[in-house]
C-alpha positions as CSV (number, residue, x, y, z in Angstrom):
1,M,21.0,-38.4,18.3
2,W,18.3,-41.1,19.4
3,S,18.3,-44.5,18.9
4,A,15.5,-47.2,18.5
5,S,15.7,-50.9,19.2
6,V,13.4,-53.2,17.4
7,D,12.8,-56.7,18.5
8,L,13.7,-59.0,15.8
9,G,12.5,-62.2,17.3
10,E,14.9,-65.0,18.0
11,V,17.6,-63.0,15.9
12,G,18.2,-60.5,18.2
13,W,17.5,-56.6,18.3
14,L,18.1,-54.2,15.6
15,I,19.3,-51.0,17.0
16,V,18.5,-48.0,14.4
17,A,19.9,-44.3,14.6
18,I,17.1,-41.7,14.5
19,P,18.2,-38.3,12.8
20,D,17.7,-35.0,15.1
21,F,14.7,-33.1,13.5
22,S,14.2,-30.2,15.3
23,P,14.5,-26.7,13.9
24,P,18.0,-25.4,13.5
25,S,19.0,-22.8,16.0
26,H,18.8,-19.9,13.3
27,G,15.2,-21.3,12.7
28,W,13.7,-17.8,13.5
29,I,15.7,-15.7,11.4
30,I,15.0,-18.0,8.3
31,F,11.2,-18.0,9.2
32,T,11.1,-14.0,9.7
33,G,12.8,-14.0,6.2
34,W,10.3,-16.0,4.7
35,I,7.2,-14.2,6.3
36,A,8.8,-10.8,4.7
37,M,9.3,-12.3,1.5
38,I,5.5,-13.4,1.5
39,L,3.9,-10.2,2.7
40,A,6.5,-8.1,0.3
41,G,4.9,-10.3,-2.8
42,S,1.7,-10.3,-1.8
43,S,1.9,-6.4,-1.2
44,L,3.4,-5.9,-4.6
45,V,0.5,-7.8,-6.2
46,S,-2.1,-6.2,-4.3
47,L,-0.9,-2.9,-5.5
48,Y,-0.5,-4.0,-8.8
49,A,-4.1,-5.2,-9.1
50,A,-5.8,-2.4,-7.4
51,R,-3.7,0.0,-9.7
52,R,-5.2,-1.9,-12.8
53,L,-8.7,-2.2,-11.6
54,S,-8.8,1.7,-10.5
55,R,-7.3,3.1,-13.8
56,P,-10.2,3.0,-15.8
57,L,-12.2,4.7,-13.0
58,E,-9.7,7.3,-12.9
59,L,-10.1,7.7,-16.8
60,M,-13.7,8.6,-16.1
61,I,-13.4,10.6,-12.9
62,E,-10.9,12.9,-14.1
63,P,-12.8,14.8,-16.6
64,A,-15.6,15.2,-14.5
65,L,-13.2,16.4,-11.4
66,F,-11.4,18.6,-14.0
67,K,-15.0,20.4,-15.3
68,E,-16.3,20.8,-11.6
69,F,-13.0,22.7,-10.8
70,C,-13.3,25.1,-13.8
71,D,-16.9,25.4,-13.1
72,A,-16.3,26.3,-9.3
73,F,-13.2,28.6,-10.0
74,T,-15.3,30.3,-12.5
75,R,-18.2,30.7,-9.9
76,A,-15.4,32.2,-7.5
77,R,-14.0,34.5,-10.2
78,N,-17.4,35.8,-11.0
79,S,-18.4,36.2,-7.4
80,A,-15.0,38.3,-6.7
81,D,-16.0,40.4,-9.9
82,K,-19.4,41.2,-8.3
83,A,-18.0,42.1,-5.0
84,A,-15.5,44.1,-6.4
85,D,-18.2,46.1,-8.3
86,L,-20.2,46.3,-5.2
87,R,-17.7,47.4,-2.6
88,G,-15.7,49.9,-5.0
89,S,-12.5,50.5,-3.6
90,E,-12.5,48.6,-0.7
91,F,-12.4,45.4,-2.4
92,S,-9.4,46.5,-3.7
93,L,-7.7,47.3,-0.4
94,L,-7.5,43.3,0.0
95,R,-5.7,42.7,-3.2
96,P,-2.1,42.8,-2.8
97,A,-0.3,45.8,-4.4
98,P,1.2,45.0,-8.2
99,R,5.0,44.3,-8.2
100,R,7.0,46.6,-10.2
């Protein structure tokens, strides 16, 4: 504990105790917890906002991707059928045997 002396003139001196304002000995634990809470909260808010903002885009992109996937699947199936017609029995050797 510190003390300060104040000159009061003819009356004398006033001695005042000054409390110790240094951080507590376990201050790093408190500081680390505080920073962790700030990081967790801001991360949750950021994820929530990103999800809310990207949801309309997902609703627009999802049908387009589905259509593109279906078109690609159809093209692949058609090209496989054409290859089977051209190769004949050679192409059937590449296919797995049906299970009984």
